[in-house]
C-alpha positions in Angstrom: 67.6 1.7 41.1 64.4 2.3 43.0 62.2 -0.4 44.0 59.5 0.3 41.8 61.9 0.0 38.5 62.9 -3.4 40.0 59.6 -5.0 39.5 58.9 -7.0 36.4 57.1 -6.4 33.3 54.4 -8.9 34.6 54.4 -6.5 38.2 53.7 -3.8 36.3 50.9 -5.9 33.5 49.3 -6.3 36.7 49.3 -2.8 38.2 47.7 -1.8 34.9 45.0 -4.4 35.4 42.1 -4.1 37.8 42.7 -7.0 38.9 44.2 -7.4 42.7 47.0 -9.9 43.0 44.9 -12.5 45.0 42.2 -12.0 42.0 45.5 -13.0 39.5 46.5 -16.2 41.3 42.9 -17.0 41.2 42.8 -16.4 37.6 46.2 -18.0 36.4 45.1 -21.2 38.7 41.6 -21.5 36.8 43.6 -21.0 33.5 46.4 -23.6 34.2 42.8 -26.5 34.8 41.9 -25.0 31.6 44.7 -25.9 29.7 45.4 -29.2 31.7 48.9 -27.7 33.1 50.6 -29.0 35.9 51.1 -25.8 37.1 49.5 -23.6 40.3 50.8 -20.6 41.6 50.3 -19.4 45.2 50.7 -15.7 46.5 53.6 -15.5 47.9 55.1 -17.2 44.2 53.1 -14.4 42.7 55.5 -11.5 44.6 58.4 -13.5 43.9 57.7 -13.2 40.4 57.0 -9.6 40.7 59.8 -8.7 42.2 62.2 -10.5 39.6 63.2 -12.9 43.3 63.4 -16.1 40.8 66.7 -18.0 41.5 67.1 -21.0 38.9 65.6 -18.1 36.4 62.4 -18.8 34.1 59.4 -20.1 35.4 58.8 -24.0 34.2 57.1 -23.9 30.8 54.3 -25.2 32.1 54.1 -21.6 33.8 55.2 -20.1 31.3 52.6 -21.2 28.5 50.2 -20.4 30.8 51.4 -16.6 31.2 51.6 -16.5 27.9 48.0 -16.9 27.0 47.0 -14.5 30.0 48.8 -12.0 28.5 50.1 -12.8 24.8 53.6 -12.7 25.6 57.0 -14.9 26.3 58.2 -15.0 29.6 61.4 -13.1 28.2 59.2 -10.3 28.3 57.1 -10.3 31.0 60.3 -11.3 33.0 62.8 -8.4 31.2 64.0 -6.8 34.5 64.9 -10.2 36.1 66.5 -11.5 33.3 68.8 -8.4 32.3 69.5 -7.5 36.2 73.3 -9.0 35.8 73.7 -7.3 31.9 74.1 -4.3 30.6 70.5 -3.9 29.6 69.8 -2.6 33.5 71.7 0.5 31.5 69.8 0.3 29.3 66.6 0.2 31.0 67.9 3.4 32.9 68.2 5.3 30.0 64.6 4.8 28.9 61.9 7.6 29.6 59.3 7.1 31.7 56.8 8.3 28.7 58.6 6.1 26.6 58.4 3.0 30.0 54.5 4.0 29.9 53.6 3.8 26.9 55.3 0.3 27.2 53.9 -1.4 29.5 50.6 0.5 28.3 50.4 -0.9 25.3 51.4 -4.3 26.6 48.8 -4.1 28.9 46.5 -3.0 25.9 47.9 -6.0 23.8 46.7 -8.3 26.8 43.8 -7.2 26.9 42.2 -7.6 24.0 43.4 -11.4 24.1 41.6 -12.4 26.7 38.9 -10.8 25.1 39.3 -12.6 22.2 40.4 -15.9 23.8 36.9 -15.8 25.9 35.2 -17.1 22.6 31.1 -16.9 23.1 31.5 -16.4 27.3 32.0 -13.0 28.0 33.9 -13.0 31.4 33.3 -10.9 34.3 37.3 -9.7 34.4 36.5 -8.2 30.6 33.4 -6.2 32.4 35.3 -5.3 34.8 37.6 -3.5 32.7 35.1 -2.2 30.6 33.6 -0.2 33.8 36.7 0.6 34.4 37.9 2.8 31.1 34.5 4.1 31.2 34.9 5.3 35.0 38.1 6.3 34.1 36.5 8.3 30.9 33.4 9.9 33.0 35.9 11.2 35.9 38.7 12.4 33.8 36.6 14.6 31.0 36.6 18.0 32.5 40.7 17.2 32.8 40.8 15.5 29.0 41.1 17.7 25.5 37.7 16.5 23.9 39.3 15.0 21.2 41.8 12.8 23.4 38.8 11.7 25.1 36.8 11.0 21.5 39.9 8.9 20.6 39.5 6.8 24.0 35.6 6.6 24.3 35.9 5.1 20.4 38.6 2.9 21.5 35.8 1.5 24.3 33.1 1.7 22.2 34.9 -0.3 19.0 35.3 -3.4 22.2 31.7 -2.8 23.8 30.7 -3.7 20.1 33.2 -6.4 19.2 31.8 -7.8 22.4 27.9 -7.7 21.6 28.3 -9.6 18.1 29.5 -12.4 20.0 27.8 -12.5 23.5 24.3 -14.5 23.4 24.0 -14.4 27.2 20.7 -12.0 27.8 22.4 -10.9 31.2 26.0 -9.9 29.8 24.4 -8.2 27.0 22.4 -6.0 29.0 25.9 -5.2 30.9 27.6 -4.7 27.0 24.8 -2.2 26.3 24.7 -0.1 29.2 28.5 -0.1 28.6 27.6 1.4 25.0 24.8 3.6 26.1 27.4 5.2 28.6 30.6 5.5 26.1 27.9 6.8 23.3 26.9 9.5 25.6 30.5 10.6 26.5 31.2 10.9 22.6 27.9 13.3 22.1 29.3 15.6 25.2 32.4 15.3 23.7 31.4 16.4 19.9 29.0 18.9 21.3 32.4 20.5 22.9 33.7 20.5 20.0 31.1 22.2 18.4 29.7 19.1 16.7 26.1 20.0 16.9 24.7 17.3 14.8 27.3 14.7 15.5 26.5 15.4 19.2 22.6 14.5 18.7 23.3 11.2 16.8 25.4 10.3 19.4 22.8 10.8 22.3 20.2 8.9 20.3 22.5 6.2 19.4 23.3 6.0 23.4 19.6 6.8 24.2 18.5 3.5 22.2 20.7 1.3 24.4 19.5 2.6 27.6 16.1 2.1 26.0 16.3 -1.8 24.9 17.6 -2.4 28.5 15.0 0.5 30.4 18.3 2.3 31.7 16.2 5.7 32.8 18.5 7.4 34.1 20.9 7.7 30.8 17.2 7.8 28.8 16.8 10.9 31.0 20.5 12.6 30.7 20.1 12.1 26.8 17.1 14.0 26.8 18.9 16.0 28.7 21.4 17.0 25.9 19.5 16.8 23.0 17.8 19.8 24.6 20.7 21.2 24.9 21.6 21.3 21.4 18.7 22.5 20.5 18.2 26.0 22.7 21.6 26.0 21.6 21.2 26.2 18.2 18.0 28.2 18.2 15.3 25.4 18.6 13.6 25.9 22.3 10.5 24.8 21.8 12.2 21.8 20.2 13.9 21.7 23.7 11.2 21.9 26.3 9.3 18.8 24.6 12.6 16.8 24.5 12.8 18.0 28.8 9.1 17.0 28.7 10.1 13.1 27.3 13.1 13.0 29.5 11.1 13.8 32.6 8.4 11.0 31.8 11.4 8.5 32.1 13.3 10.3 34.7 13.8 8.0 38.4 13.0 10.8 41.2 16.2 13.1 42.5 18.9 14.5 40.6 18.3 13.5 37.0 14.9 15.4 37.7 16.6 18.1 39.2 18.7 18.1 35.7 15.9 18.1 33.2 14.2 20.8 34.8 17.0 23.3 34.9 17.5 22.7 31.2 13.9 23.1 30.5 14.2 26.6 32.4 16.9 27.8 30.4 14.5 26.7 27.2 12.2 28.9 28.8 14.9 32.0 28.8 15.7 32.0 25.7 11.9 32.4 24.8 12.7 36.1 26.4 11.6 38.2 29.6 7.6 37.6 28.9 8.6 34.1 30.0 10.1 34.4 33.6 7.4 33.1 35.0 7.5 29.7 33.2 11.2 30.1 33.9 11.0 30.4 37.8 8.6 27.6 37.8 10.2 25.1 36.5 13.2 26.2 38.7 11.5 25.9 41.8 10.4 22.2 40.6 14.1 21.5 40.5 14.6 22.6 44.2 12.0 20.9 45.4 13.4 17.8 43.1 16.9 18.7 45.4 15.3 18.5 48.7 14.4 14.6 47.9 17.7 13.8 48.0 17.5 11.2 45.5 19.8 10.1 43.2 20.5 6.9 40.6 23.6 4.9 39.7 24.6 7.4 36.8 24.6 10.9 38.1 25.3 10.2 41.6 27.3 6.7 41.8 28.7 6.9 38.3 29.1 10.8 38.4 31.8 12.4 36.7 31.0 14.2 33.6 27.2 12.5 34.4 27.3 14.4 37.6 24.4 17.6 38.6 26.1 18.8 41.8 24.3 22.1 43.4 27.3 23.3 41.8 26.2 22.7 38.1 22.8 23.5 39.0 23.9 27.2 40.0 25.6 27.2 37.3 22.8 26.1 35.0 20.9 29.0 36.8 23.3 31.6 36.4 23.2 30.8 32.7 19.6 31.4 32.5 18.8 33.8 34.0 21.5 35.9 31.8 19.8 35.3 29.5 17.0 36.4 31.0 18.4 39.5 31.5 18.1 39.3 35.5 21.5 40.6 36.3 21.2 40.8 40.7 19.4 36.8 40.0 22.5 35.3 38.0 25.5 37.6 39.3 23.9 35.5 43.1 23.9 31.9 41.7 27.0 32.9 39.4 28.5 33.3 43.2 27.2 30.3 44.8 29.0 28.2 41.7 31.7 29.2 42.8 31.9 29.3 46.4 30.5 25.5 46.2 33.2 24.8 43.0 36.3 26.5 45.3 37.2 23.7 47.7 37.6 21.5 44.9 41.3 22.5 44.2 40.9 23.2 40.6 38.7 19.5 39.1 36.1 21.9 37.9 38.2 24.5 36.5 36.7 24.5 32.7 32.9 24.4 34.8 34.2 27.5 37.0 35.2 29.4 33.7 31.6 29.2 32.8 30.5 30.4 35.1 32.4 33.3 35.5 31.5 34.1 31.8 28.3 34.3 32.9 29.2 36.6 35.8 31.0 39.1 33.2 27.7 38.7 32.1 25.7 39.6 35.1 28.0 42.9 35.7 28.1 44.1 32.1 23.7 44.0 32.4 24.4 45.9 35.6 26.7 48.3 34.3 29.9 47.4 36.0 32.4 46.8 33.4 35.3 46.1 35.9 33.1 43.2 37.3 33.1 41.6 34.4 36.7 42.4 33.5 37.7 41.3 36.7 35.6 37.9 36.3 36.9 36.9 33.0 40.8 37.8 34.3 41.1 33.8 35.3 39.4 32.9 32.0 42.1 34.5 29.4 44.6 31.9 30.5 43.0 29.2 29.2 44.7 26.9 26.2 43.1 25.9 23.8 41.6 22.4 24.0 39.9 23.8 26.7 38.1 26.5 25.4 34.7 24.6 24.1 31.6 25.6 22.4 29.9 25.9 26.2 32.5 28.3 27.2 32.3 30.3 24.1 28.8 30.6 23.8 28.3 32.0 27.3 31.2 34.5 25.9 28.7 35.1 22.5 26.2 35.7 25.6 28.6 38.1 27.4 28.9 40.0 23.9 25.4 40.7 24.2 24.9 43.9 27.0 27.9 44.9 25.2 26.1 46.0 22.2 23.9 47.9 24.9 24.3 51.7 24.1 26.0 52.8 27.6 28.7 51.4 26.2 29.0 53.3 23.3 32.5 54.9 22.4 34.2 53.3 25.4 37.1 52.4 24.6 37.5 49.4 27.0 34.3 47.9 25.5 35.7 48.0 22.6 39.0 46.2 23.7 36.8 43.4 25.4 34.8 42.3 22.4 37.5 42.4 20.7 39.5 40.0 23.3 36.5 37.8 23.3 36.6 37.2 19.3 40.6 36.5 19.9 40.2 34.2 22.7 37.6 32.2 20.3 39.2 32.2 17.2 42.3 30.2 19.3 39.7 27.9 20.7 40.1 24.3 19.7 36.3 24.7 18.0 38.2 26.9 15.4 41.0 25.0 15.3 39.4 21.8 14.0 38.8 21.4 10.3 35.3 22.9 9.1 32.7 20.3 10.8 30.7 18.0 8.7 27.5 19.2 10.4 
C-alpha cells in the first residue's frame, strides 16, 4: 500500500481543508482549552496520528472528545486506516475505487465544515471565512472547465452557507466579509445562468450580487455586474439599455481593468446599432486601450481573477465580436488572431473562450468571402462536448450564419452544409438540452 493510502482519514480530512498542519495544531489546542479537556497536541504527535503510528491504539478519551467536537466524527472513523491495518479490512479498502474514496473523504470534510460552522454560535471564525474564500476562489478559477449546471449546484451550496452565516452574524466586519462572499457567488451564478441561456435569471442574480456589493461599497463587483447586465441587454435586442448600464458601471468602476471591460462592452453595444455607429465604437475601444495602459487593477478582476478576469486576450476576443457585428472583416480577423495568439501559451485553460474566438474568426472570413478560412477556423469547435456548447458560443455561431445569407453564397452546397452543421451543433448544446426556461 502506498504512503498516501496508508494515511488515516484524519490526515485526509486535514489535507482537504485549507488548514496547514501548524494551524490545525493551534486549533486543536484552542478547542481543548475551550472544552476544558486535559489534552494538548504537538506537531510531532499530529504527524504520528496522520500516519496511523500509535503503538497503544486510539488516543486517550480526552483527545477523542476534542477530535469529535472538531470533525463531528468518531475516533474509530478518523483513525480507520490504523484500526484496520492488521485486519482484513485493509483488503476491503484496496477494493474501494478512488472515486468512492474521494466521495467519502469529501463528504466527511463537508460534514466537519458544516458542524464547525454551527458550533461557532454567533461568533464567525476566521477559519470559516477562509473556507468560503477557498471555495469561491475555486469556483471562479474552474469556471471554464466546469459545466454550468455543476457550477450552479456548487455555487448554490456556497451561497446558502453564506446566507446561514449572515443570519447569525452581528459583527459589522464579519458581515462585510460575508457580503463580499455573497456578491461573488451570486455573480458566478449569474454568469452560469447566462451560459445556459436563462437571461432573466442571469439578470436577477447579477442585480442581487450588485446589491450586496452596494451595501459595502465594493465598486469592482458593482462594475462587473453592470457589465454583465449590459451584455444581457444587447444580447436580447436592447443596445441602448446596455449603454445606460455601461454608463452606470463607469460611474462607479475603479481605474484600470474594470473600466477596460466596460468600455469594450460599450463598444459592442454600439455595434448592435449598425455600421453608422462605427465612430462611437472606435471611440469606446480607444478609451479601453487608454485605460489598459494605466496598468491598474483591482481585487476582483485581477487578484481573484478566473472568470472575473479581463486580460488582453479577453479584450481582443471582445473586440473581434464587436467588429463582426459591425461587419468589419479585416479588423475582426486581426483581433481574433491576436486573441488566439495570446491564448496559445495557456495550454487549453481558456479553450471555451478560444472556441468563441474561432467562431468570430470564421464570421470574419465569411464577411470577406473566404469560405475555406471559415471551415478551417471552425474545425476545432465541432468536437466540443454538449456541456461546453454555451450561450456565448452559440450566439457567435448565429452571427456566423448572417454572412452565410449573403447572395454570393446562394446555391453553394458547402455553405448550405455549414449552415446545417451550425444548426445541428446548436441543437445538441447544453442550452437546448435543458427543459424549457422559466424566463
